[in-house]
mmCIF entry with sequence, helices, sheets and N, C-alpha, C, O atoms, coordinates in Angstrom:
data_MODEL
# 
_entry.id   MODEL 
# 
_entity.id                         1 
_entity.type                       polymer 
_entity.pdbx_number_of_molecules   1 
# 
_entity_poly.entity_id                      1 
_entity_poly.type                           'polypeptide(L)' 
_entity_poly.nstd_linkage                   no 
_entity_poly.nstd_monomer                   no 
_entity_poly.pdbx_seq_one_letter_code       METNTENKVAQTVNISDISMPFWSMVVFMVKWAIASIPAILILMLLFAIFGGLIGSF 
_entity_poly.pdbx_seq_one_letter_code_can   METNTENKVAQTVNISDISMPFWSMVVFMVKWAIASIPAILILMLLFAIFGGLIGSF 
_entity_poly.pdbx_strand_id                 A 
# 
loop_
_entity_poly_seq.entity_id 
_entity_poly_seq.num 
_entity_poly_seq.mon_id 
_entity_poly_seq.hetero 
1 1  MET n 
1 2  GLU n 
1 3  THR n 
1 4  ASN n 
1 5  THR n 
1 6  GLU n 
1 7  ASN n 
1 8  LYS n 
1 9  VAL n 
1 10 ALA n 
1 11 GLN n 
1 12 THR n 
1 13 VAL n 
1 14 ASN n 
1 15 ILE n 
1 16 SER n 
1 17 ASP n 
1 18 ILE n 
1 19 SER n 
1 20 MET n 
1 21 PRO n 
1 22 PHE n 
1 23 TRP n 
1 24 SER n 
1 25 MET n 
1 26 VAL n 
1 27 VAL n 
1 28 PHE n 
1 29 MET n 
1 30 VAL n 
1 31 LYS n 
1 32 TRP n 
1 33 ALA n 
1 34 ILE n 
1 35 ALA n 
1 36 SER n 
1 37 ILE n 
1 38 PRO n 
1 39 ALA n 
1 40 ILE n 
1 41 LEU n 
1 42 ILE n 
1 43 LEU n 
1 44 MET n 
1 45 LEU n 
1 46 LEU n 
1 47 PHE n 
1 48 ALA n 
1 49 ILE n 
1 50 PHE n 
1 51 GLY n 
1 52 GLY n 
1 53 LEU n 
1 54 ILE n 
1 55 GLY n 
1 56 SER n 
1 57 PHE n 
# 
_struct_asym.id          A 
_struct_asym.entity_id   1 
# 
_struct_conf.conf_type_id            HELX_P 
_struct_conf.id                      HELX_P1 
_struct_conf.pdbx_PDB_helix_id       AA1 
_struct_conf.beg_label_comp_id       PHE 
_struct_conf.beg_label_asym_id       A 
_struct_conf.beg_label_seq_id        22 
_struct_conf.pdbx_beg_PDB_ins_code   ? 
_struct_conf.end_label_comp_id       SER 
_struct_conf.end_label_asym_id       A 
_struct_conf.end_label_seq_id        56 
_struct_conf.pdbx_end_PDB_ins_code   ? 
_struct_conf.beg_auth_comp_id        PHE 
_struct_conf.beg_auth_asym_id        A 
_struct_conf.beg_auth_seq_id         22 
_struct_conf.end_auth_comp_id        SER 
_struct_conf.end_auth_asym_id        A 
_struct_conf.end_auth_seq_id         56 
_struct_conf.pdbx_PDB_helix_class    1 
_struct_conf.details                 ? 
_struct_conf.pdbx_PDB_helix_length   35 
# 
_struct_conf_type.id          HELX_P 
_struct_conf_type.criteria    ? 
_struct_conf_type.reference   ? 
# 
loop_
_atom_site.group_PDB 
_atom_site.id 
_atom_site.type_symbol 
_atom_site.label_atom_id 
_atom_site.label_alt_id 
_atom_site.label_comp_id 
_atom_site.label_asym_id 
_atom_site.label_entity_id 
_atom_site.label_seq_id 
_atom_site.pdbx_PDB_ins_code 
_atom_site.Cartn_x 
_atom_site.Cartn_y 
_atom_site.Cartn_z 
_atom_site.occupancy 
_atom_site.B_iso_or_equiv 
_atom_site.pdbx_formal_charge 
_atom_site.auth_seq_id 
_atom_site.auth_comp_id 
_atom_site.auth_asym_id 
_atom_site.auth_atom_id 
_atom_site.pdbx_PDB_model_num 
ATOM 1   N N  . MET A 1 1  ? -66.843 62.308 17.713  1.00 0.00 ? 1  MET A N  1 
ATOM 2   C CA . MET A 1 1  ? -66.594 61.341 18.755  1.00 0.00 ? 1  MET A CA 1 
ATOM 3   C C  . MET A 1 1  ? -65.122 61.417 19.152  1.00 0.00 ? 1  MET A C  1 
ATOM 4   O O  . MET A 1 1  ? -64.237 61.426 18.297  1.00 0.00 ? 1  MET A O  1 
ATOM 5   N N  . GLU A 1 2  ? -64.882 61.469 20.414  1.00 0.00 ? 2  GLU A N  1 
ATOM 6   C CA . GLU A 1 2  ? -63.520 61.614 20.931  1.00 0.00 ? 2  GLU A CA 1 
ATOM 7   C C  . GLU A 1 2  ? -62.951 60.247 21.303  1.00 0.00 ? 2  GLU A C  1 
ATOM 8   O O  . GLU A 1 2  ? -63.618 59.438 21.948  1.00 0.00 ? 2  GLU A O  1 
ATOM 9   N N  . THR A 1 3  ? -61.711 60.006 20.887  1.00 0.00 ? 3  THR A N  1 
ATOM 10  C CA . THR A 1 3  ? -61.065 58.741 21.231  1.00 0.00 ? 3  THR A CA 1 
ATOM 11  C C  . THR A 1 3  ? -59.925 59.003 22.182  1.00 0.00 ? 3  THR A C  1 
ATOM 12  O O  . THR A 1 3  ? -59.233 60.017 22.085  1.00 0.00 ? 3  THR A O  1 
ATOM 13  N N  . ASN A 1 4  ? -59.738 58.086 23.096  1.00 0.00 ? 4  ASN A N  1 
ATOM 14  C CA . ASN A 1 4  ? -58.671 58.203 24.075  1.00 0.00 ? 4  ASN A CA 1 
ATOM 15  C C  . ASN A 1 4  ? -57.523 57.304 23.641  1.00 0.00 ? 4  ASN A C  1 
ATOM 16  O O  . ASN A 1 4  ? -57.635 56.080 23.700  1.00 0.00 ? 4  ASN A O  1 
ATOM 17  N N  . THR A 1 5  ? -56.410 57.910 23.202  1.00 0.00 ? 5  THR A N  1 
ATOM 18  C CA . THR A 1 5  ? -55.273 57.129 22.710  1.00 0.00 ? 5  THR A CA 1 
ATOM 19  C C  . THR A 1 5  ? -54.172 57.003 23.752  1.00 0.00 ? 5  THR A C  1 
ATOM 20  O O  . THR A 1 5  ? -53.151 56.365 23.496  1.00 0.00 ? 5  THR A O  1 
ATOM 21  N N  . GLU A 1 6  ? -54.363 57.601 24.923  1.00 0.00 ? 6  GLU A N  1 
ATOM 22  C CA . GLU A 1 6  ? -53.324 57.562 25.946  1.00 0.00 ? 6  GLU A CA 1 
ATOM 23  C C  . GLU A 1 6  ? -53.358 56.276 26.765  1.00 0.00 ? 6  GLU A C  1 
ATOM 24  O O  . GLU A 1 6  ? -52.329 55.879 27.313  1.00 0.00 ? 6  GLU A O  1 
ATOM 25  N N  . ASN A 1 7  ? -54.494 55.623 26.864  1.00 0.00 ? 7  ASN A N  1 
ATOM 26  C CA . ASN A 1 7  ? -54.630 54.443 27.719  1.00 0.00 ? 7  ASN A CA 1 
ATOM 27  C C  . ASN A 1 7  ? -54.571 53.154 26.909  1.00 0.00 ? 7  ASN A C  1 
ATOM 28  O O  . ASN A 1 7  ? -55.415 52.275 27.085  1.00 0.00 ? 7  ASN A O  1 
ATOM 29  N N  . LYS A 1 8  ? -53.595 53.033 26.035  1.00 0.00 ? 8  LYS A N  1 
ATOM 30  C CA . LYS A 1 8  ? -53.428 51.807 25.246  1.00 0.00 ? 8  LYS A CA 1 
ATOM 31  C C  . LYS A 1 8  ? -52.594 50.821 26.050  1.00 0.00 ? 8  LYS A C  1 
ATOM 32  O O  . LYS A 1 8  ? -51.380 50.979 26.172  1.00 0.00 ? 8  LYS A O  1 
ATOM 33  N N  . VAL A 1 9  ? -53.253 49.799 26.599  1.00 0.00 ? 9  VAL A N  1 
ATOM 34  C CA . VAL A 1 9  ? -52.583 48.784 27.401  1.00 0.00 ? 9  VAL A CA 1 
ATOM 35  C C  . VAL A 1 9  ? -52.901 47.425 26.787  1.00 0.00 ? 9  VAL A C  1 
ATOM 36  O O  . VAL A 1 9  ? -54.051 47.156 26.441  1.00 0.00 ? 9  VAL A O  1 
ATOM 37  N N  . ALA A 1 10 ? -51.901 46.574 26.651  1.00 0.00 ? 10 ALA A N  1 
ATOM 38  C CA . ALA A 1 10 ? -52.133 45.231 26.116  1.00 0.00 ? 10 ALA A CA 1 
ATOM 39  C C  . ALA A 1 10 ? -52.954 44.426 27.109  1.00 0.00 ? 10 ALA A C  1 
ATOM 40  O O  . ALA A 1 10 ? -52.652 44.385 28.302  1.00 0.00 ? 10 ALA A O  1 
ATOM 41  N N  . GLN A 1 11 ? -53.997 43.787 26.596  1.00 0.00 ? 11 GLN A N  1 
ATOM 42  C CA . GLN A 1 11 ? -54.851 42.959 27.431  1.00 0.00 ? 11 GLN A CA 1 
ATOM 43  C C  . GLN A 1 11 ? -54.702 41.510 26.990  1.00 0.00 ? 11 GLN A C  1 
ATOM 44  O O  . GLN A 1 11 ? -54.649 41.220 25.795  1.00 0.00 ? 11 GLN A O  1 
ATOM 45  N N  . THR A 1 12 ? -54.637 40.616 27.944  1.00 0.00 ? 12 THR A N  1 
ATOM 46  C CA . THR A 1 12 ? -54.543 39.199 27.622  1.00 0.00 ? 12 THR A CA 1 
ATOM 47  C C  . THR A 1 12 ? -55.898 38.536 27.843  1.00 0.00 ? 12 THR A C  1 
ATOM 48  O O  . THR A 1 12 ? -56.662 38.921 28.728  1.00 0.00 ? 12 THR A O  1 
ATOM 49  N N  . VAL A 1 13 ? -56.173 37.535 27.020  1.00 0.00 ? 13 VAL A N  1 
ATOM 50  C CA . VAL A 1 13 ? -57.421 36.793 27.113  1.00 0.00 ? 13 VAL A CA 1 
ATOM 51  C C  . VAL A 1 13 ? -57.076 35.327 27.321  1.00 0.00 ? 13 VAL A C  1 
ATOM 52  O O  . VAL A 1 13 ? -56.245 34.773 26.601  1.00 0.00 ? 13 VAL A O  1 
ATOM 53  N N  . ASN A 1 14 ? -57.706 34.703 28.295  1.00 0.00 ? 14 ASN A N  1 
ATOM 54  C CA . ASN A 1 14 ? -57.484 33.296 28.595  1.00 0.00 ? 14 ASN A CA 1 
ATOM 55  C C  . ASN A 1 14 ? -58.811 32.568 28.464  1.00 0.00 ? 14 ASN A C  1 
ATOM 56  O O  . ASN A 1 14 ? -59.721 32.775 29.267  1.00 0.00 ? 14 ASN A O  1 
ATOM 57  N N  . ILE A 1 15 ? -58.925 31.707 27.440  1.00 0.00 ? 15 ILE A N  1 
ATOM 58  C CA . ILE A 1 15 ? -60.152 30.938 27.233  1.00 0.00 ? 15 ILE A CA 1 
ATOM 59  C C  . ILE A 1 15 ? -60.011 29.630 27.982  1.00 0.00 ? 15 ILE A C  1 
ATOM 60  O O  . ILE A 1 15 ? -59.087 28.857 27.727  1.00 0.00 ? 15 ILE A O  1 
ATOM 61  N N  . SER A 1 16 ? -60.915 29.380 28.897  1.00 0.00 ? 16 SER A N  1 
ATOM 62  C CA . SER A 1 16 ? -60.803 28.177 29.730  1.00 0.00 ? 16 SER A CA 1 
ATOM 63  C C  . SER A 1 16 ? -61.736 27.060 29.293  1.00 0.00 ? 16 SER A C  1 
ATOM 64  O O  . SER A 1 16 ? -61.470 25.897 29.596  1.00 0.00 ? 16 SER A O  1 
ATOM 65  N N  . ASP A 1 17 ? -62.827 27.375 28.588  1.00 0.00 ? 17 ASP A N  1 
ATOM 66  C CA . ASP A 1 17 ? -63.763 26.329 28.199  1.00 0.00 ? 17 ASP A CA 1 
ATOM 67  C C  . ASP A 1 17 ? -64.605 26.808 27.032  1.00 0.00 ? 17 ASP A C  1 
ATOM 68  O O  . ASP A 1 17 ? -64.942 27.988 26.934  1.00 0.00 ? 17 ASP A O  1 
ATOM 69  N N  . ILE A 1 18 ? -64.942 25.872 26.142  1.00 0.00 ? 18 ILE A N  1 
ATOM 70  C CA . ILE A 1 18 ? -65.853 26.152 25.043  1.00 0.00 ? 18 ILE A CA 1 
ATOM 71  C C  . ILE A 1 18 ? -66.998 25.157 25.151  1.00 0.00 ? 18 ILE A C  1 
ATOM 72  O O  . ILE A 1 18 ? -66.788 23.945 25.110  1.00 0.00 ? 18 ILE A O  1 
ATOM 73  N N  . SER A 1 19 ? -68.195 25.675 25.289  1.00 0.00 ? 19 SER A N  1 
ATOM 74  C CA . SER A 1 19 ? -69.374 24.818 25.398  1.00 0.00 ? 19 SER A CA 1 
ATOM 75  C C  . SER A 1 19 ? -69.994 24.679 24.014  1.00 0.00 ? 19 SER A C  1 
ATOM 76  O O  . SER A 1 19 ? -70.595 25.617 23.491  1.00 0.00 ? 19 SER A O  1 
ATOM 77  N N  . MET A 1 20 ? -69.837 23.478 23.421  1.00 0.00 ? 20 MET A N  1 
ATOM 78  C CA . MET A 1 20 ? -70.353 23.223 22.081  1.00 0.00 ? 20 MET A CA 1 
ATOM 79  C C  . MET A 1 20 ? -70.910 21.805 22.044  1.00 0.00 ? 20 MET A C  1 
ATOM 80  O O  . MET A 1 20 ? -70.231 20.868 22.464  1.00 0.00 ? 20 MET A O  1 
ATOM 81  N N  . PRO A 1 21 ? -72.127 21.633 21.551  1.00 0.00 ? 21 PRO A N  1 
ATOM 82  C CA . PRO A 1 21 ? -72.706 20.287 21.478  1.00 0.00 ? 21 PRO A CA 1 
ATOM 83  C C  . PRO A 1 21 ? -71.854 19.362 20.591  1.00 0.00 ? 21 PRO A C  1 
ATOM 84  O O  . PRO A 1 21 ? -71.240 19.808 19.622  1.00 0.00 ? 21 PRO A O  1 
ATOM 85  N N  . PHE A 1 22 ? -71.830 18.079 20.939  1.00 0.00 ? 22 PHE A N  1 
ATOM 86  C CA . PHE A 1 22 ? -70.966 17.111 20.253  1.00 0.00 ? 22 PHE A CA 1 
ATOM 87  C C  . PHE A 1 22 ? -71.268 17.034 18.765  1.00 0.00 ? 22 PHE A C  1 
ATOM 88  O O  . PHE A 1 22 ? -70.347 17.122 17.953  1.00 0.00 ? 22 PHE A O  1 
ATOM 89  N N  . TRP A 1 23 ? -72.537 16.874 18.381  1.00 0.00 ? 23 TRP A N  1 
ATOM 90  C CA . TRP A 1 23 ? -72.861 16.697 16.966  1.00 0.00 ? 23 TRP A CA 1 
ATOM 91  C C  . TRP A 1 23 ? -72.633 17.971 16.173  1.00 0.00 ? 23 TRP A C  1 
ATOM 92  O O  . TRP A 1 23 ? -72.319 17.913 14.984  1.00 0.00 ? 23 TRP A O  1 
ATOM 93  N N  . SER A 1 24 ? -72.786 19.117 16.814  1.00 0.00 ? 24 SER A N  1 
ATOM 94  C CA . SER A 1 24 ? -72.464 20.375 16.149  1.00 0.00 ? 24 SER A CA 1 
ATOM 95  C C  . SER A 1 24 ? -70.970 20.442 15.843  1.00 0.00 ? 24 SER A C  1 
ATOM 96  O O  . SER A 1 24 ? -70.570 20.927 14.785  1.00 0.00 ? 24 SER A O  1 
ATOM 97  N N  . MET A 1 25 ? -70.148 19.953 16.771  1.00 0.00 ? 25 MET A N  1 
ATOM 98  C CA . MET A 1 25 ? -68.706 19.928 16.549  1.00 0.00 ? 25 MET A CA 1 
ATOM 99  C C  . MET A 1 25 ? -68.342 18.934 15.455  1.00 0.00 ? 25 MET A C  1 
ATOM 100 O O  . MET A 1 25 ? -67.443 19.201 14.658  1.00 0.00 ? 25 MET A O  1 
ATOM 101 N N  . VAL A 1 26 ? -69.031 17.780 15.401  1.00 0.00 ? 26 VAL A N  1 
ATOM 102 C CA . VAL A 1 26 ? -68.776 16.794 14.351  1.00 0.00 ? 26 VAL A CA 1 
ATOM 103 C C  . VAL A 1 26 ? -69.087 17.394 12.983  1.00 0.00 ? 26 VAL A C  1 
ATOM 104 O O  . VAL A 1 26 ? -68.301 17.240 12.047  1.00 0.00 ? 26 VAL A O  1 
ATOM 105 N N  . VAL A 1 27 ? -70.214 18.069 12.860  1.00 0.00 ? 27 VAL A N  1 
ATOM 106 C CA . VAL A 1 27 ? -70.593 18.703 11.593  1.00 0.00 ? 27 VAL A CA 1 
ATOM 107 C C  . VAL A 1 27 ? -69.561 19.752 11.206  1.00 0.00 ? 27 VAL A C  1 
ATOM 108 O O  . VAL A 1 27 ? -69.169 19.839 10.043  1.00 0.00 ? 27 VAL A O  1 
ATOM 109 N N  . PHE A 1 28 ? -69.122 20.542 12.165  1.00 0.00 ? 28 PHE A N  1 
ATOM 110 C CA . PHE A 1 28 ? -68.113 21.567 11.907  1.00 0.00 ? 28 PHE A CA 1 
ATOM 111 C C  . PHE A 1 28 ? -66.821 20.940 11.398  1.00 0.00 ? 28 PHE A C  1 
ATOM 112 O O  . PHE A 1 28 ? -66.224 21.446 10.448  1.00 0.00 ? 28 PHE A O  1 
ATOM 113 N N  . MET A 1 29 ? -66.378 19.845 12.016  1.00 0.00 ? 29 MET A N  1 
ATOM 114 C CA . MET A 1 29 ? -65.128 19.206 11.611  1.00 0.00 ? 29 MET A CA 1 
ATOM 115 C C  . MET A 1 29 ? -65.250 18.547 10.239  1.00 0.00 ? 29 MET A C  1 
ATOM 116 O O  . MET A 1 29 ? -64.282 18.531 9.479   1.00 0.00 ? 29 MET A O  1 
ATOM 117 N N  . VAL A 1 30 ? -66.415 18.007 9.912   1.00 0.00 ? 30 VAL A N  1 
ATOM 118 C CA . VAL A 1 30 ? -66.618 17.435 8.575   1.00 0.00 ? 30 VAL A CA 1 
ATOM 119 C C  . VAL A 1 30 ? -66.566 18.540 7.520   1.00 0.00 ? 30 VAL A C  1 
ATOM 120 O O  . VAL A 1 30 ? -65.942 18.369 6.473   1.00 0.00 ? 30 VAL A O  1 
ATOM 121 N N  . LYS A 1 31 ? -67.215 19.663 7.790   1.00 0.00 ? 31 LYS A N  1 
ATOM 122 C CA . LYS A 1 31 ? -67.158 20.792 6.859   1.00 0.00 ? 31 LYS A CA 1 
ATOM 123 C C  . LYS A 1 31 ? -65.730 21.300 6.699   1.00 0.00 ? 31 LYS A C  1 
ATOM 124 O O  . LYS A 1 31 ? -65.316 21.664 5.598   1.00 0.00 ? 31 LYS A O  1 
ATOM 125 N N  . TRP A 1 32 ? -64.982 21.325 7.793   1.00 0.00 ? 32 TRP A N  1 
ATOM 126 C CA . TRP A 1 32 ? -63.595 21.766 7.777   1.00 0.00 ? 32 TRP A CA 1 
ATOM 127 C C  . TRP A 1 32 ? -62.760 20.836 6.900   1.00 0.00 ? 32 TRP A C  1 
ATOM 128 O O  . TRP A 1 32 ? -61.933 21.298 6.114   1.00 0.00 ? 32 TRP A O  1 
ATOM 129 N N  . ALA A 1 33 ? -62.975 19.534 7.034   1.00 0.00 ? 33 ALA A N  1 
ATOM 130 C CA . ALA A 1 33 ? -62.228 18.557 6.238   1.00 0.00 ? 33 ALA A CA 1 
ATOM 131 C C  . ALA A 1 33 ? -62.567 18.687 4.753   1.00 0.00 ? 33 ALA A C  1 
ATOM 132 O O  . ALA A 1 33 ? -61.677 18.606 3.906   1.00 0.00 ? 33 ALA A O  1 
ATOM 133 N N  . ILE A 1 34 ? -63.843 18.887 4.433   1.00 0.00 ? 34 ILE A N  1 
ATOM 134 C CA . ILE A 1 34 ? -64.248 19.035 3.034   1.00 0.00 ? 34 ILE A CA 1 
ATOM 135 C C  . ILE A 1 34 ? -63.666 20.324 2.452   1.00 0.00 ? 34 ILE A C  1 
ATOM 136 O O  . ILE A 1 34 ? -63.246 20.344 1.295   1.00 0.00 ? 34 ILE A O  1 
ATOM 137 N N  . ALA A 1 35 ? -63.638 21.388 3.238   1.00 0.00 ? 35 ALA A N  1 
ATOM 138 C CA . ALA A 1 35 ? -63.100 22.657 2.754   1.00 0.00 ? 35 ALA A CA 1 
ATOM 139 C C  . ALA A 1 35 ? -61.588 22.598 2.562   1.00 0.00 ? 35 ALA A C  1 
ATOM 140 O O  . ALA A 1 35 ? -61.038 23.399 1.806   1.00 0.00 ? 35 ALA A O  1 
ATOM 141 N N  . SER A 1 36 ? -60.909 21.676 3.221   1.00 0.00 ? 36 SER A N  1 
ATOM 142 C CA . SER A 1 36 ? -59.458 21.599 3.084   1.00 0.00 ? 36 SER A CA 1 
ATOM 143 C C  . SER A 1 36 ? -59.032 20.902 1.795   1.00 0.00 ? 36 SER A C  1 
ATOM 144 O O  . SER A 1 36 ? -57.878 21.040 1.389   1.00 0.00 ? 36 SER A O  1 
ATOM 145 N N  . ILE A 1 37 ? -59.918 20.162 1.142   1.00 0.00 ? 37 ILE A N  1 
ATOM 146 C CA . ILE A 1 37 ? -59.568 19.432 -0.078  1.00 0.00 ? 37 ILE A CA 1 
ATOM 147 C C  . ILE A 1 37 ? -59.093 20.374 -1.193  1.00 0.00 ? 37 ILE A C  1 
ATOM 148 O O  . ILE A 1 37 ? -58.048 20.104 -1.784  1.00 0.00 ? 37 ILE A O  1 
ATOM 149 N N  . PRO A 1 38 ? -59.806 21.464 -1.512  1.00 0.00 ? 38 PRO A N  1 
ATOM 150 C CA . PRO A 1 38 ? -59.285 22.358 -2.556  1.00 0.00 ? 38 PRO A CA 1 
ATOM 151 C C  . PRO A 1 38 ? -57.939 22.989 -2.173  1.00 0.00 ? 38 PRO A C  1 
ATOM 152 O O  . PRO A 1 38 ? -57.086 23.203 -3.035  1.00 0.00 ? 38 PRO A O  1 
ATOM 153 N N  . ALA A 1 39 ? -57.752 23.280 -0.903  1.00 0.00 ? 39 ALA A N  1 
ATOM 154 C CA . ALA A 1 39 ? -56.470 23.857 -0.476  1.00 0.00 ? 39 ALA A CA 1 
ATOM 155 C C  . ALA A 1 39 ? -55.332 22.861 -0.690  1.00 0.00 ? 39 ALA A C  1 
ATOM 156 O O  . ALA A 1 39 ? -54.244 23.246 -1.117  1.00 0.00 ? 39 ALA A O  1 
ATOM 157 N N  . ILE A 1 40 ? -55.577 21.594 -0.399  1.00 0.00 ? 40 ILE A N  1 
ATOM 158 C CA . ILE A 1 40 ? -54.552 20.571 -0.605  1.00 0.00 ? 40 ILE A CA 1 
ATOM 159 C C  . ILE A 1 40 ? -54.239 20.425 -2.095  1.00 0.00 ? 40 ILE A C  1 
ATOM 160 O O  . ILE A 1 40 ? -53.077 20.279 -2.473  1.00 0.00 ? 40 ILE A O  1 
ATOM 161 N N  . LEU A 1 41 ? -55.267 20.464 -2.939  1.00 0.00 ? 41 LEU A N  1 
ATOM 162 C CA . LEU A 1 41 ? -55.048 20.354 -4.380  1.00 0.00 ? 41 LEU A CA 1 
ATOM 163 C C  . LEU A 1 41 ? -54.236 21.534 -4.912  1.00 0.00 ? 41 LEU A C  1 
ATOM 164 O O  . LEU A 1 41 ? -53.353 21.354 -5.751  1.00 0.00 ? 41 LEU A O  1 
ATOM 165 N N  . ILE A 1 42 ? -54.530 22.734 -4.428  1.00 0.00 ? 42 ILE A N  1 
ATOM 166 C CA . ILE A 1 42 ? -53.775 23.913 -4.853  1.00 0.00 ? 42 ILE A CA 1 
ATOM 167 C C  . ILE A 1 42 ? -52.324 23.802 -4.413  1.00 0.00 ? 42 ILE A C  1 
ATOM 168 O O  . ILE A 1 42 ? -51.420 24.108 -5.191  1.00 0.00 ? 42 ILE A O  1 
ATOM 169 N N  . LEU A 1 43 ? -52.084 23.367 -3.172  1.00 0.00 ? 43 LEU A N  1 
ATOM 170 C CA . LEU A 1 43 ? -50.711 23.205 -2.700  1.00 0.00 ? 43 LEU A CA 1 
ATOM 171 C C  . LEU A 1 43 ? -49.967 22.140 -3.497  1.00 0.00 ? 43 LEU A C  1 
ATOM 172 O O  . LEU A 1 43 ? -48.789 22.317 -3.806  1.00 0.00 ? 43 LEU A O  1 
ATOM 173 N N  . MET A 1 44 ? -50.633 21.035 -3.837  1.00 0.00 ? 44 MET A N  1 
ATOM 174 C CA . MET A 1 44 ? -49.991 20.002 -4.645  1.00 0.00 ? 44 MET A CA 1 
ATOM 175 C C  . MET A 1 44 ? -49.600 20.543 -6.015  1.00 0.00 ? 44 MET A C  1 
ATOM 176 O O  . MET A 1 44 ? -48.524 20.232 -6.524  1.00 0.00 ? 44 MET A O  1 
ATOM 177 N N  . LEU A 1 45 ? -50.468 21.348 -6.607  1.00 0.00 ? 45 LEU A N  1 
ATOM 178 C CA . LEU A 1 45 ? -50.177 21.955 -7.908  1.00 0.00 ? 45 LEU A CA 1 
ATOM 179 C C  . LEU A 1 45 ? -48.977 22.890 -7.814  1.00 0.00 ? 45 LEU A C  1 
ATOM 180 O O  . LEU A 1 45 ? -48.091 22.859 -8.667  1.00 0.00 ? 45 LEU A O  1 
ATOM 181 N N  . LEU A 1 46 ? -48.952 23.722 -6.772  1.00 0.00 ? 46 LEU A N  1 
ATOM 182 C CA . LEU A 1 46 ? -47.827 24.643 -6.611  1.00 0.00 ? 46 LEU A CA 1 
ATOM 183 C C  . LEU A 1 46 ? -46.516 23.902 -6.373  1.00 0.00 ? 46 LEU A C  1 
ATOM 184 O O  . LEU A 1 46 ? -45.486 24.270 -6.937  1.00 0.00 ? 46 LEU A O  1 
ATOM 185 N N  . PHE A 1 47 ? -46.546 22.856 -5.540  1.00 0.00 ? 47 PHE A N  1 
ATOM 186 C CA . PHE A 1 47 ? -45.328 22.072 -5.296  1.00 0.00 ? 47 PHE A CA 1 
ATOM 187 C C  . PHE A 1 47 ? -44.870 21.379 -6.571  1.00 0.00 ? 47 PHE A C  1 
ATOM 188 O O  . PHE A 1 47 ? -43.668 21.287 -6.817  1.00 0.00 ? 47 PHE A O  1 
ATOM 189 N N  . ALA A 1 48 ? -45.799 20.889 -7.390  1.00 0.00 ? 48 ALA A N  1 
ATOM 190 C CA . ALA A 1 48 ? -45.428 20.240 -8.650  1.00 0.00 ? 48 ALA A CA 1 
ATOM 191 C C  . ALA A 1 48 ? -44.781 21.236 -9.606  1.00 0.00 ? 48 ALA A C  1 
ATOM 192 O O  . ALA A 1 48 ? -43.794 20.913 -10.266 1.00 0.00 ? 48 ALA A O  1 
ATOM 193 N N  . ILE A 1 49 ? -45.337 22.452 -9.683  1.00 0.00 ? 49 ILE A N  1 
ATOM 194 C CA . ILE A 1 49 ? -44.769 23.474 -10.569 1.00 0.00 ? 49 ILE A CA 1 
ATOM 195 C C  . ILE A 1 49 ? -43.374 23.866 -10.100 1.00 0.00 ? 49 ILE A C  1 
ATOM 196 O O  . ILE A 1 49 ? -42.430 23.873 -10.890 1.00 0.00 ? 49 ILE A O  1 
ATOM 197 N N  . PHE A 1 50 ? -43.240 24.193 -8.809  1.00 0.00 ? 50 PHE A N  1 
ATOM 198 C CA . PHE A 1 50 ? -41.923 24.611 -8.306  1.00 0.00 ? 50 PHE A CA 1 
ATOM 199 C C  . PHE A 1 50 ? -40.922 23.455 -8.319  1.00 0.00 ? 50 PHE A C  1 
ATOM 200 O O  . PHE A 1 50 ? -39.738 23.664 -8.581  1.00 0.00 ? 50 PHE A O  1 
ATOM 201 N N  . GLY A 1 51 ? -41.391 22.244 -8.039  1.00 0.00 ? 51 GLY A N  1 
ATOM 202 C CA . GLY A 1 51 ? -40.499 21.089 -8.111  1.00 0.00 ? 51 GLY A CA 1 
ATOM 203 C C  . GLY A 1 51 ? -40.022 20.848 -9.534  1.00 0.00 ? 51 GLY A C  1 
ATOM 204 O O  . GLY A 1 51 ? -38.863 20.495 -9.752  1.00 0.00 ? 51 GLY A O  1 
ATOM 205 N N  . GLY A 1 52 ? -40.908 21.036 -10.499 1.00 0.00 ? 52 GLY A N  1 
ATOM 206 C CA . GLY A 1 52 ? -40.524 20.899 -11.904 1.00 0.00 ? 52 GLY A CA 1 
ATOM 207 C C  . GLY A 1 52 ? -39.530 21.959 -12.318 1.00 0.00 ? 52 GLY A C  1 
ATOM 208 O O  . GLY A 1 52 ? -38.590 21.674 -13.061 1.00 0.00 ? 52 GLY A O  1 
ATOM 209 N N  . LEU A 1 53 ? -39.725 23.186 -11.843 1.00 0.00 ? 53 LEU A N  1 
ATOM 210 C CA . LEU A 1 53 ? -38.799 24.261 -12.187 1.00 0.00 ? 53 LEU A CA 1 
ATOM 211 C C  . LEU A 1 53 ? -37.424 24.012 -11.567 1.00 0.00 ? 53 LEU A C  1 
ATOM 212 O O  . LEU A 1 53 ? -36.401 24.179 -12.230 1.00 0.00 ? 53 LEU A O  1 
ATOM 213 N N  . ILE A 1 54 ? -37.405 23.616 -10.308 1.00 0.00 ? 54 ILE A N  1 
ATOM 214 C CA . ILE A 1 54 ? -36.126 23.374 -9.642  1.00 0.00 ? 54 ILE A CA 1 
ATOM 215 C C  . ILE A 1 54 ? -35.451 22.129 -10.223 1.00 0.00 ? 54 ILE A C  1 
ATOM 216 O O  . ILE A 1 54 ? -34.228 22.099 -10.359 1.00 0.00 ? 54 ILE A O  1 
ATOM 217 N N  . GLY A 1 55 ? -36.228 21.111 -10.565 1.00 0.00 ? 55 GLY A N  1 
ATOM 218 C CA . GLY A 1 55 ? -35.676 19.889 -11.130 1.00 0.00 ? 55 GLY A CA 1 
ATOM 219 C C  . GLY A 1 55 ? -35.122 20.087 -12.532 1.00 0.00 ? 55 GLY A C  1 
ATOM 220 O O  . GLY A 1 55 ? -34.238 19.349 -12.967 1.00 0.00 ? 55 GLY A O  1 
ATOM 221 N N  . SER A 1 56 ? -35.640 21.079 -13.235 1.00 0.00 ? 56 SER A N  1 
ATOM 222 C CA . SER A 1 56 ? -35.142 21.305 -14.606 1.00 0.00 ? 56 SER A CA 1 
ATOM 223 C C  . SER A 1 56 ? -33.792 22.012 -14.635 1.00 0.00 ? 56 SER A C  1 
ATOM 224 O O  . SER A 1 56 ? -33.126 22.028 -15.669 1.00 0.00 ? 56 SER A O  1 
ATOM 225 N N  . PHE A 1 57 ? -33.387 22.590 -13.524 1.00 0.00 ? 57 PHE A N  1 
ATOM 226 C CA . PHE A 1 57 ? -32.082 23.295 -13.491 1.00 0.00 ? 57 PHE A CA 1 
ATOM 227 C C  . PHE A 1 57 ? -30.966 22.395 -13.215 1.00 0.00 ? 57 PHE A C  1 
ATOM 228 O O  . PHE A 1 57 ? -29.818 22.835 -13.157 1.00 0.00 ? 57 PHE A O  1 
# 
């Protein structure tokens, strides 16, 4: 298969609208919020460790 590497031009994409049912979006946002809980706990643990290390100096 032959590829054309000479015509590499940056293309821009402009999204003007997203059609998504309301309750589907609500479910998505609830799942997003639940999935963020472990990330917040991990960040709190890392900040506590680094804060303890910096505070001990």
